[in-house]
N, C-alpha and C positions, 0 to 999 in steps of 0.2 A: 405666567405659570406660578403655581403655588411655591412659596419659599420653603426651604428645607426645615426651618424652625417649626413650621406648622405641622410637619410630619414626624420628625424624629427627635427633636431637642426639648421636649417638655421637661426632662429631668435636669437640663443644663441651664445655667445662668448666663454664661458667656458664649458668644458665637464661636464657631469653628475658625481656627486660624486659617488665613488665606492659603498659606503654603500647605498646611495639612489637608485642606479641602482639595487642592490640586493633587497632592501626593497620594491620597487615598481613593481618589475617583477612578472608576473603571469604565465610565461611559464611553470613553474614547475608543475602546475596543469591544466592550461587551454589547454595544448597541446592535451588533449583528444578530443577537439572540432575540430581537424584537418579535419575530413571528412565533417563536416557540414560547416566549414569555406571554404573549397575548393568548395563544392557544391554551396554555396552562391556566391562565386567569379565567378564561371563559368556562373551562371545565370546573374550576373551583367555584365560580359563581353559581353554576348549576347545582353543585354539591351543597352549597350553602342554602340554596332554596329548598332542596330536598330535605335538608336538616332543619328547616324552618328557622334558620338564623337570619334570613332575609326573606322578603316577600317576592312573589312572582313578578310583580311590577318592578321592584328594585333589581331583580335578576335581569329582566329584559332591558332596563335602562343601562345597567352595567355592560351587558353584552353589546348593546348598540353603541355605547360610548367607546368600548374597546375596538370595535370594528371601524369606528371613525378614526381613532388613533392610528390603527394599522394603515388605513388609507392615506392619512397625512404623512406617515413615515415613507410609504412607498411612492408617494408623489413628490417627496422632497420638501414638503411644507412644514415638517415637524422641527421645532427648535429644541435641540438637545442642550441640556444644562449641566455643566460640571458641578455646580453647586448641589445638584440632586444626586450626585455620586454615580449612579449606575442606571442600566436600562430599566430596572424594576421600578425605581422611584420616579424616573422620568415618565414612564407610562402611567403610573398611578396618579402622579400629580396632574398630568394633562387630563386623565379621565375625570378627576375631581373637578377640574375647571369646566368640563363639558356637562357633567350630570349632577354637580353639587355635592352635598354631604353624602349622598348615596354612594358616590365613588369611594368615600372613606371606609365604607363597610366591606369592601372587597377583601381587605387583608384579615378579616375575621377568621380565626382558626388556621392561620397560615403565617409562616415566617419567611424572611428572605432566604433562610437556610435551606428549607425544603423547596422553595421556589427556584433558586438558582441551580440546585441539584437536578430538579426536573427539567429546567431549560437546557442544561448541558447534555442531559441524556437524550432529549428530543433532538437537539442539534447533532449530536454524534450519530444518532440513528440515521438521520438524513445523509450525513457525510459517509457513513459506512455503505449505505445503499449506492451512493454515487461512485465510491471507490470500487465496489463490486461490479457495477456496470462497466466501468473502465477496464477492469481486469478481464471481464468477458470479451470486450472488444480487442484487447491486446492478445488474448489467447486465440481468438478467431483469426487475427492477422498472422500469428505464428503458424497456426495449423494450415492456412491457405498457402503460405510460403513453403512450409515443410512438404506439402503434397506436391508442389511444383518441382521440388528438388529432392524427391525421395531417393533417387538413384545417383545423384551427382556426388562424386567422392571429394573429400577434403581430408587433410591430416587431422587426426585427433591428437591432443597434446596432454602430456603430464609434465610438470615442472617447466612448462612452456617449450618443451622439446617434442619433436615429432615422435609419436608413440605408435598408433595403429590407425589404419584408415577408417573413417566413418563417412556417412553421407551428410551433406549439409542439412537435409531434412531431419536426420536423426539428432544433429546438434541443436537445431531449433526446437525440437520436441523436448530436449532437456530444459530449455528455457520455459517451455510450456508447463513442465512438471513443477517448477518453482512457482510460477504464477498460479497454478491450480492449488498448491498448498497455501499460498497467500490468500486466495479467495476463501478457502476453508477456515483459515484463522479469523478472517474478518466476519464470516458468518457465525462462527462460534462466539466471537467477541460480542456480536450484536445481541446474542441471547442474554448476556449479562448486563449489557447497556439497557435493554428493553424492560426495565423494572422501575416501577413508580415510587419515588420518595414522597410524593405529595400526600399531605396529611400527617407527616412526622412533625410538622411545625418546627419550632426552634431546636428541640432535641428530645422532648418527652411525649410528643403527641399533643392532641388538642382536647379540650373539654367539650367541644361541640361534636355531635354524633355524625361526623362526616363518613360517608360510605366510600372508603378508599378503593375498594374493588371496582365500584361503578366509575369513579373518577379515572382510575387506571385504564379501564376498558374504553372510556370516552377518548382517551389520548392515544389509544392503540398499544398500550403496554400489555405485556402478557401476564403480569402479576405485580404485587406490591412488595416493597422492601419490608422484611420481617421484623426489623428492630429499628426503632425511631432514632436511637443514638447513631447507629451505623448508617442509617439512611441519609442523614445530613452531612456526615463527615467522610463517607466513603468516596474515594476517587480512584479506586482500583480499576473501574471501567475506563477511565481516561488514560491511566497508565497502560492498560492492556491495549487500548486503541493505538497508543504511541508505540508500544512494543511491536504490534502487528505491522504498523507503518514502517518501523525501523527495519524489520526483516524484509519487507517488500523493497524498501529503498536499497538495502544491501544487495538484493537480487538484481535490481535495475542497474546498480553500480557495476556489478560483475558483467552484465550484458554490455554495458557501455564501454568497459575496459576492453572487451573483445571487439566491439565496433571500432574503437579508436585504433586498435592494432590492425584490424582487417582493412581499414581504410587507408593505412599508411603505404608508402611506396615499397616498403620491405615485404608487405604481404599482398596488397592489391586484391584481396578476396572480395571486396565489395566496393561499390561506388556510392557514396552518400549524395543525395540530391543537393544541388546548390542551395535550396531553400533552408537546409539545415546546417549550413556551413558559413563561415565568414572568411574574409581575407586578412592579410597581414598589413599593418600600417607601414611596413618598410620593404617587405619582400613580395613583389607582385605575383610571384608564381604560386604562392601558398593558397591552400584550400583547407582551412582548419576545421576539425570536427567539433565545433564549439558546443553544439547542443548535447551530444553524448558526454562531453567533458563536464558540462554544467550539471547534468543529471547525476553524474558520478560525484561531483562535488557536493550536491545538495544532500546526499546521503549523510554526510557529517552533520549537517544542520538538523536533520531529523533525529539522528542519534543523540545529539545534544539536548533536544527537547525531552526525550525519554529520560535522560539522566537528570534533567532539571526537575521533572515531576517526581521522580523517585526521591530526590534530595528534599524537595518541598514537603513531602509527606512523612519522611522518616522520623521526625521528632515531634509530631503533633499528638497531643493528648486528645481524648474524646471531649467534646464533640466538635462542632464547627469552630474554626479559627480564621482570623482575617488573612492568614497566610494563603488560604485557598483562593483568594482573589488572583493569585499568581498562576493558577492552573490554566487560565483561559488563553492567554497569548501563546504559550507553547502548543496547546491543543489546536487552536485556530491555525497557527502557522504550519503545523504538521499536516493538517488536512489540506490546506491550500497547496503546500509544497508537493505533497504526494499526488494530488490530482493533476497538478501541472506536469510532473514527471511522467505519470502514466499516459497523459495525453501526448506528450512528446514522443514517448516510446511507441505508442500505437501508430502515430503518423510516420515515424522513421521506418518502422518495420514494414509498413504498407508501401513505402516509396523507395526503399533502398534497392539497388540493382546488384545481385551477386555476380561475380566474375567466375563462372564455372571453370573456365580453362585454367585460370591462375590457381584455383584451389586444387584442381586435379594434378597440375604440374608440381605443386608443392608436395602433394601426397606421394607422387612418383619419386621425388628427389630426396625424400627423407628416410629411406629404408623402412618405410612404415609396415612392410609385410614381413619383417624379420621374425616376428612371433609366429606367423603362418608357416615359415620355413621350419622353425623349431617344432611346431605341432605336426608338420609333415614327417619329420624324422621320428617323432614319438609314435606315429602310426606305422612307421617302418620297424618298430621294436626298440628304439633307443630310449633309455631313461631321459626324462626331461632335462635334468641337469647336464647330462652329456650333450644333448641336443643344443642346449643353451650355449655351451662353450663352443661347439662347432659353428653355430650361426654367428657368434661374435667374431670368430676368425674369418668367416666369409664376408662379414660386413667390413672388417678391416681391409681385406683384400679389395673389395669393391671401392672403398674410399680411396685407397692408394691408386686405383686405376681410374678414378673419376667417373664410375659408371653406377647405374642402378642395380639392385639385386636381380631384377628380371633380365638384365643384360649380361650377367656373368655367364660365360660359356659352360655347357654341360660338363666338358672334360675338366674344367677348373673346379666346378662344384664337386665333382666326384673325387678330386684329390683330397677334399676335406672329409668326405664320407662317401664310400662306394655305394651306399644304399640309395643315393639320389639318382633318379631316373628322369626321362624326358617329361613325365607327367608333372614334374615339379613346377613347370612354368605356368600351369593353370593356377597353382597355389600362389605363385609370386605376383600375379596380376592383381591390380586393384579390384577389378570386377570379381575375380575369384575370391579374394580376401573378404569382400563385402558379402557376397552370396553365401560364404561358408558360415557366417555368423547368423544362422537362421533359427533363432529361438526367441521366445517372448522377451521383449525389451531390448533386443539387439539391433544391429544396424543394417542387416540385410534389407535391400529395398522393399521386398515383399512385406517384411515385418514392419517397416516404417509406414507403408501404406495402410496396413492393418491398424497401426497405432494412431495414424491420422483419423481414421474412421472412428476409433474408440474415443479419441480426444474430442471429436465433435459431439459425441453422445455425452461425454462428461461435462462439456460446457453447458449443454442444455439441461443437465441434471439439476433439479432444485435442491437436492440434499447437500450435505457438507462434503 
């Protein structure tokens, strides 16, 4: 393979220090960009031919050589060289070996600055598409499970204290809303990713009459970066991707926190399949929810990558700086981590077994219909604050007797407020409480089923 001195060191007398060579090399991680790099180079070769900077024969030789390089990489026969620094120089050097001096013409009118920016945008476009596809699968699993449990009660919590009854399906649809917003964020992010920097060259553009719009269209971009300085130095799109990923990871972490709680002996709301749990090295009875715990933990990793990119960019003057080599590992790991977490959540949601009886019993035991009793008194003409005080006294009475609100005798209830009548027990039942919340976005089973149908339509919607 061509030595680096042949490509980049014409201005230098001494060779690169061996440590510096290793320290500045990025090929160990950026080689994953090879497909995007070759696609960008093929588009650039065609643009050079259109601009008459190379001949049609030279264009065809370059494209054929690049396709050979791609095949070598994908078959595992390609020899990556740290001495050649990065994926771009490795590909170009091998191309030159294959097609001779014609390969050296490929970099006409182009810099590694616009080349790497193009590669990273192409890579992130693919990753965003993969993330969106996984989010669609996660949402579909949530909707299917929500439909099956549209009428099954569980306690809703605030401050992790029993608050009001909801259905398990309604709770799952709250997760759906988070995922749906996540998908919208990634779709919106994709619009700003999908802009071509190619043709900006090092920072000022190129003296060759490259048709940037045609090159952008050939690569599937929707437009070109409007300013050459910004085109090569902008990493907002990578930061935005990591910010979207961080928000999604935060949502997944919240779900996993609930899964861990629900799977515990104190809750027993769900049973996680054995395939997603591990045992203890010392306690043979344990079934640890390791996968949800690890997804929860990986959120911190994604958050860290976002902070790393923000810190990386905050002090950089225009235009490109070597600092930007450090953008790739955080972006790559964010994409890998997020896809892994989404796949884990998709599979867990599809396989977990809800314990409907335990959820219902927990809702019965936590005075979850106390607000319904207050609303009942309001409908009897009591001011809400007075009703609130009366119900608090009833709850204290029930606690002292170790009974649920629905089990407090009518004569005892009437001692707290004589307006209470026999019809109160329909209000105090879980079914009555759920059915009473019969409006858009609420937990009545009929409304949950409507929301499920709407959610399916929203998954299929190609818009944001």
